[in-house]
N, C-alpha and C positions, 0 to 999 in steps of 0.2 A: 770278261767275267762270266759270261754265259757259257763259254767253252769249259770253264772249270766246273760249273754246275752240271753240265752234261756229263763230264768225265766222272764226277763223283756219283751221279746217278748210275752211270755205266758200271762203276766199281761195285755199287750195292747190288745191281742186277747180276753181275758176275759172281759175287759172293753167294747170292741166292741160288744161282745155277750150280755152283760147287756143292752146296749143302744138299740140293736135290739129287745130285749124282750120288752122294753118300747115302741118301735116304733110299735110293733104288736098291742098294745092297742090304739095307736093314728092314725094309718093308716090301718083301718080295711079292706079297699078295696084291699090292697096288702098283706093281712095277710099271705097267703101261701108262697109267694115269700120271705117275710121277715123271716118267720119261717124256711125256707130252709137255708137261709144265716145264721141264728142264730144257727141252728144245726151244720152246717159246722164249724162255729167259735168255738162252744163248743168242737167238736172233735179235731180241730187243736190245741186248747189251751192245751188239754190233752196230745197231742203228744209232744208239747214243754215242758210241765211240766216233762214228762218222760225223755226227753233228758237232761233237766236241772238236774234232780236227778241222772242221770248217771255220770255227770261231777262234782258234788260237794260231799264233804265228810259229810256235815252236812245239812240235809233236812230243818233245821230251816231257813237257808239263802234263800232257794227257797221260802219257805212260806212267809218270810218277803218281798221278792221282789214281790210276788203275791199280798201282801197287798198294794203295790203301785198302783194296779189297781183301788183303790178308787179314787186317784187323777186323773188318766187317764179317769175314767168314768165321773168324774166331768167336766173335760175339754171337753170331747166329748159331754156331755150334754149341755154345753154352746154353742158349735159350731153347733151341729146337731139339738138339741131340742130347742135351743134358751133360755135357763135359764139365767136370768139376775140378780136375787136377791141373792147376796152373798157378803161376806166381804173378799176382796182380802188379807188383812193383816193376818187374821186368816188362810186363805188358805195357804199363804206362810209360816206362823209359823208351821203349821201342816206338810208341806213338809220338812222343815228344821229339825224338830224333828224326822221325819221318817228316814231321811238320817243319822242323828246323832245316832239314835237307831241301824241302820244297821251297822254303824261303830263300835259301842260298842259291838254288838254281834259278829261281824267278828273278832275283836281283843281280844275277851275273850277266844278264843281257841288257 
């Protein structure tokens, strides 16, 4: 269970890293500060990925949890970058299908 928690924390940090990379192009006056935060987020995410891999028997589950970073990046983009054009129904369907996929893979072993 701890491996999944580490993987989800890594997914959030990866999402944060992706949003900060985008912010470097939109906030050029603060480029170096944002780049430093982005680099730290990159390193921290790899530490959590390593810890997750230590605690699970199947690395596929860690990778699947990391794919949840797509949804987290989307949510951060809405709140931080102000993205407003999206279909909430399709977003919810994608989230449900991802969780169902995680369950299918988990119970296949």
